[in-house]
C-alpha positions as CSV (number, residue, x, y, z in Angstrom):
1,M,12.9,0.3,-50.6
2,S,11.6,1.7,-47.5
3,R,12.9,1.0,-44.1
4,R,10.4,-0.5,-41.5
5,R,10.7,-0.2,-38.0
6,P,10.5,-3.5,-36.0
7,A,6.9,-4.3,-34.6
8,P,6.9,-3.8,-31.0
9,H,6.4,-7.0,-28.9
10,P,2.8,-7.5,-27.8
11,V,1.6,-6.2,-24.6
12,P,1.5,-9.2,-22.1
13,E,-1.8,-10.3,-20.7
14,G,-2.9,-8.5,-17.5
15,F,-1.3,-5.2,-18.2
16,V,-3.7,-2.0,-18.5
17,V,-2.7,1.4,-19.8
18,L,-1.6,3.6,-16.7
19,P,-3.1,7.2,-17.0
20,P,-0.4,9.8,-17.2
21,V,0.3,11.4,-13.8
22,S,1.8,14.6,-15.2
23,P,2.5,16.2,-18.7
24,F,6.1,15.0,-18.6
25,F,4.9,11.3,-17.8
26,A,2.6,11.6,-20.7
27,G,5.6,12.3,-23.2
28,L,6.9,8.7,-22.4
29,G,4.0,7.3,-24.4
30,K,1.8,4.5,-23.4
31,V,3.0,3.1,-19.9
32,Y,1.3,0.0,-18.7
33,V,0.9,-1.7,-15.3
34,R,0.0,-5.1,-14.0
35,D,-1.1,-5.0,-10.5
36,P,-1.8,-8.5,-9.0
37,G,-4.1,-6.9,-6.3
38,D,-2.8,-9.1,-3.5
39,G,-0.3,-6.7,-2.0
40,S,2.5,-7.9,-4.0
41,P,4.5,-5.3,-6.1
42,P,3.0,-3.9,-9.4
43,V,4.9,-4.6,-12.7
44,Y,5.2,-1.5,-14.9
45,G,5.8,-1.9,-18.7
46,V,6.4,0.1,-21.7
47,H,7.6,-0.5,-25.4
48,V,10.8,1.1,-26.7
49,R,9.9,3.4,-29.4
50,P,11.7,5.7,-31.9
51,K,11.4,8.8,-29.8
52,H,13.2,6.9,-26.9
53,A,16.3,6.0,-29.1
54,N,19.8,7.2,-28.8
55,R,21.9,7.6,-31.9
56,H,22.5,3.8,-31.8
57,G,18.8,3.1,-32.3
58,T,18.5,1.6,-28.8
59,G,16.6,3.0,-25.8
60,H,18.5,6.2,-24.6
61,G,20.1,5.9,-21.0
62,G,18.1,9.0,-20.1
63,F,14.9,7.4,-21.0
64,L,15.9,4.3,-18.9
65,A,16.7,6.4,-16.0
66,T,13.5,8.4,-16.3
67,L,11.6,5.1,-16.3
68,V,13.1,3.7,-13.2
69,D,12.7,7.1,-11.4
70,T,9.1,7.4,-12.3
71,F,8.3,3.7,-11.6
72,M,10.1,3.6,-8.3
73,A,8.2,6.7,-7.2
74,A,4.9,5.1,-8.2
75,F,6.0,2.0,-6.4
76,V,6.5,3.9,-3.2
77,H,2.9,5.1,-3.5
78,H,1.4,1.8,-4.2
79,Q,3.2,0.0,-1.3
80,R,3.2,2.8,1.3
81,R,-0.3,4.4,1.3
82,E,0.8,6.8,4.2
83,I,3.4,8.6,2.2
84,G,2.2,11.8,0.3
85,R,4.9,13.9,-1.5
86,L,8.3,12.5,-2.2
87,W,11.5,13.7,-3.9
88,T,14.3,11.9,-5.5
89,L,17.5,12.4,-3.5
90,R,19.7,9.9,-5.2
91,L,19.4,7.7,-8.4
92,G,21.8,5.1,-9.2
93,I,21.5,2.9,-12.3
94,E,23.7,0.2,-13.9
95,Y,23.1,-0.4,-17.6
96,K,23.6,-4.0,-18.4
97,R,22.1,-4.5,-22.0
98,P,20.9,-2.3,-24.8
99,A,17.0,-1.9,-24.7
100,V,16.5,-2.7,-28.6
101,M,13.7,-1.0,-30.5
102,G,10.3,-2.5,-30.1
103,A,11.3,-4.4,-26.9
104,W,8.9,-4.8,-24.1
105,L,10.6,-3.5,-20.9
106,E,9.1,-4.5,-17.5
107,C,10.1,-2.9,-14.3
108,H,10.3,-5.4,-11.3
109,F,10.9,-4.4,-7.8
110,G,13.4,-6.0,-5.4
111,G,12.5,-4.2,-2.1
112,I,11.4,-1.2,-0.3
113,E,12.9,0.2,3.1
114,R,11.9,3.2,5.1
115,D,14.2,4.9,7.7
116,G,12.3,7.9,9.1
117,N,11.8,10.5,6.2
118,F,13.8,8.4,3.7
119,V,12.7,5.5,1.4
120,T,15.0,3.4,-0.4
121,V,13.8,1.3,-3.5
122,H,15.5,-1.2,-5.7
123,C,14.4,-2.4,-9.3
124,D,15.5,-4.1,-12.5
125,L,14.4,-3.3,-16.0
126,R,13.9,-6.5,-17.8
127,I,13.3,-7.5,-21.4
128,G,12.0,-11.1,-20.8
129,D,14.4,-12.7,-18.4
130,V,17.4,-10.5,-19.2
131,V,18.2,-7.6,-17.0
132,A,18.6,-4.4,-19.1
133,A,19.2,-2.1,-16.1
134,R,19.4,-2.4,-12.4
135,A,18.5,0.7,-10.4
136,N,18.0,2.0,-6.9
137,A,16.9,5.2,-5.3
138,V,16.5,7.1,-2.1
139,F,13.5,9.4,-1.6
140,K,12.7,12.1,0.8
141,V,9.2,11.5,1.9
142,E,6.4,13.3,3.7
143,D,3.4,11.4,5.2
144,R,-0.1,12.3,4.1
145,A,-1.7,14.7,6.7
146,A,-4.1,13.1,9.0
147,G,-7.6,13.0,7.5
148,A,-6.4,14.0,4.0
């Protein structure tokens, strides 16, 4: 008898594939975004796949940390168009629940604050209404050059 992987949850309505921004990002697999287009925060989504698993068969903590770091950086660019380059200075993550294989993970943002050349962002990774991880990051930022 062969083992079958659980079928992933369907991609919710309104999400579209986000083109990879780097070779590293492409390695995550298909990543999705739902942008309401009204200035409110986008929601990023991804399925937990076998390549993301730890030895227990759930989403590896390093994978979840990569997601929140990448999604928070994308959120900064989405919300603050004047920001050009940014670097992660600090990333904090609290793991709340395992991200089971096939689960649909969504990243929801709780705020963004700028203080000079530093931006702080907060987010939750959710499976439905359940918070799988809560994260925050501080980024060093450079504004885009005038006319660029």
